[in-house]
C-alpha positions, 0 to 999 in steps of 0.5 A, a space after each residue: 773773643 776772636 778765639 771764641 768766635 773761631 771755636 763757634 764757627 766750626 761746622 761740627 758744632 752747629 747741631 750742638 749749638 742749636 741744641 744748647 740754644 733750645 735747652 738754654 731757656 730751661 737749664 741753668 749754667 752749672 758754673 765751676 763746680 761744687 763750693 761746699 766747704 768753709 770759705 777761708 778767704 775772699 777778696 776783690 782787692 778793693 782795700 789793703 789787707 793784712 793777709 797780703 804780704 805787700 812788697 814795693 813791687 806790688 800795688 793795690 789800685 782799681 780793685 786789683 792786685 798789680 805785680 809791677 816790678 822786676 820780680 814781684 811776688 806776693 806771699 799770702 799769710 794764710 796757711 791752708 793746703 790739701 782738700 781746698 779750692 783756690 779761685 782767682 782771675 788773672 791778667 797777663 800784661 804781655 806775651 812774655 809775662 811769666 805768671 805763676 801761682 804757687 800753692 801749699 808754698 813752704 819756703 823753708 821746706 822747699 815744698 810747693 805746687 806751682 802753675 805757670 801760665 804762658 802765651 802758648 802753654 800751661 804747665 804744673 810742677 810739684 817740688 819738695 826740698 829742691 827736688 822736682 817730683 812731677 811735671 805736667 804740661 798742656 797746650 792751653 794758652 792764657 792769652 795776654 791782655 785778657 782776663 782768665 778765670 783760674 780754678 785750682 783744686 787740691 782734693 782726694 789726692 789730686 791736683 786739678 787745674 781749670 781755666 775758663 771752666 775747662 779742665 786743663 791739667 790733673 796730676 796726683 799729689 805726691 804723698 811726700 808733699 807738705 799738707 799745708 803751706 801758703 798761696 804765693 802768686 808771682 810774675 818774675 821779670 814781668 807784670 800781671 794782675 789778679 782779682 776776685 780771690 777765693 780760698 775754700 776749704 773742702 775740709 776732709 773732716 777730722 774728729 768732730 769737736 770734742 765737748 769740753 769737760 765742765 769746769 767743775 771747780 770754783 771760778 776765781 776770776 771772770 771778766 769780759 774786759 769791759 773795764 780795768 778791774 785791777 786784777 792785772 799788773 799792766 806792763 807797757 803797751 796795754 789798753 782796754 777798749 770796747 770790751 777787749 784787752 789789747 796788746 798793742 806795742 812792742 812786747 806788751 804783757 800783763 801779769 794776773 796778780 793772784 797766784 793760782 796753779 796746778 789743778 786749774 782751768 784758764 779759758 779765754 778768747 784770743 785774736 792775732 791781728 796779723 800773720 806775724 803776731 804770736 801769743 805767749 801764754 805763760 802759766 805757773 810763771 815764777 820769773 825769780 826761780 826761772 819756772 814757767 810753762 809757756 804756750 806759743 800760739 801763732 799762725 797755724 801752730 801751737 807749741 809748748 815749752 816748759 822751763 824748770 830752774 832756767 833749764 828747758 825740760 820739755 817741748 811739744 808742738 802741733 799744727 792747728 787752724 789758727 788764723 790771723 784776724 779770727 777769734 779762737 777759743 783757748 782753754 788750758 787745763 792743769 789737771 792731775 799732773 797733766 797739761 792740756 790745751 784745747 783750741 775751738 773745742 779740740 784738744 791739740 797738746 797733752 803733756 805731763 807736768 814735770 816735777 819742780 814747777 810750783 804748785 801755785 804761781 802766776 798767769 802771764 800773757 805776752 805778745 812778744 814783739 807783736 800784737 794780740 787781743 784777749 776777751 772773756 777770760 775765766 780762771 777756775 780752780 779744780 777740787 783736789 781729789 783724793 788721787 791727786 792728794 795721794 800722788 803728792 805723797 808718793 816718791 818722786 820716782 814712782 810713775 804716774 798713770 792716766 786712764 789705765 785700761 785693762 788687757 780685756 779692753 784691748 781684746 783683739 784690736 790692732 796696735 801699732 807702735 809708730 815712734 818714740 820722740 828723742 833727740 837720737 834716731 837710733 835711740 828712738 828706734 830702740 825704744 820703739 822696739 822695746 815698747 813693741 816687744 813689751 806689748 807682745 810679751 804682755 799680750 796687750 792687743 794684736 801688735 803690728 810687726 815693727 818691720 811693717 811699720 818701718 816699711 810704711 814709713 819708708 815707702 811714704 817718706 815720712 820724716 823722722 821728726 814728724 812720725 811722732 806728731 799725733 796727726 801724722 802718726 794717726 795717718 800712719 796707723 790708717 795706712 797700717 790698718 791699725 785700730 790704735 797707735 802708740 807714740 811716746 816721748 823721752 825727755 829729761 828733768 834734771 838727771 832723770 829720764 822720763 818716758 811718756 807713752 800714749 795710745 791713740 784711737 785711730 778713728 777718733 784721734 782720742 787718747 785712750 791711755 797714757 803712762 809714764 816711767 822713769 830711769 836715771 841710767 840708760 842701762 835701765 831703758 828696757 826696764 823703763 819701757 816694760 814698766 810703762 807698758 805694764 801700767 797701760 795693761 793693768 
């Protein structure tokens, strides 16, 4: 308050103050700025909260979160990132209090933006992989013993800090930074309190939610879990209450008793009570033969692993907005030799179903060493159309084709081959070159030079492991000015190598074509790439 009175007694401000007093009767205060977007999280710390990673040095009392020990810190188990606003009130106990707020904190990647609030200055640091990328300082004090309003904006590639409504620090967000992470306030070797936390997603809009294809088959089971209907074998730790199937104890699971399988739709609502929980959804589950297709749904991520005869033959994953405590709509399709997973109306994973998995098997949801809840389950079998029936008689080595497009459909559109996922970097680069050459030789669209693609990947430091992730690949495509991107994956089933190539519309993120080819020896990889591209161009 003393500082505010000193500010008001400056002579130069008298005319401005007089004008403000006159206009104040008719002009409403504007506050801290826009709040449009989705409110991800809000709390006044009046009660314990599962999103807060409390440790012995933290205490919830009197409606505030207190940091009281030698090195108190609090990871909030809520993944969010760029294009967001984080607001809170902060109280530093002493002049020596080392108050820090970490944004987009990813401990494993060593990635974070953190703000340090001191008695004489405030500064921001941006780090990745242990390397300091950027630092900004401002002679703006956050006095101890006073509550201060803190607002941290990450939007349009900028990190912006406002304290008590005044802009203090702005800095560009390095393009190498992780796009997602957690919030972590910390008070190392000191004490502080925070209150009135809000996290808002401004939502750089991605593709609009896709309309799910209708379930055009026979619904063989539908339940809202109002009662135990005898269609599940319940293992330990299962109960039904208030219309919800609850997985509550150590590794609870249940087995749907009727076998069904390929060419089916499984749809349900899913809730993970806490950030540590995960849902393991197994389809085509044949435990005696070591067969299963397993989706793992957890905080911010979905992964797919396929096992044939106890051998892991396929893996894929995608970042998703899975949030603890929120109900999500999950839909898994097994249709025409492809598995697709949809979350809240958007498709996140699409993968070929390897040969060897059973045609009919069991559905087995499991909460491995954690908890989850399910509701509104629908299981439907799709009609076996002529194309599927014909595919069953074909020789196993004959490639599949999904949504083929003729050359005329590509016209003069720019296509960029971003990357092929393999376990070897050199092999990935070679396959990407083979596919690029095949597209050029077959006159499919206008192909972006391979050197241009590699230059963008190098300039923006995209990690090799990330460039075949569809969302990252689309971002690379935008930087290249491409209309369509090509990504692929090479995986092995038994002794056969399979190459899957997908073409993705950059603007919508929709898969517009997909193909598959196979080889038994590395000497035929060039032929395999040509064959896969030829299918797309037919």
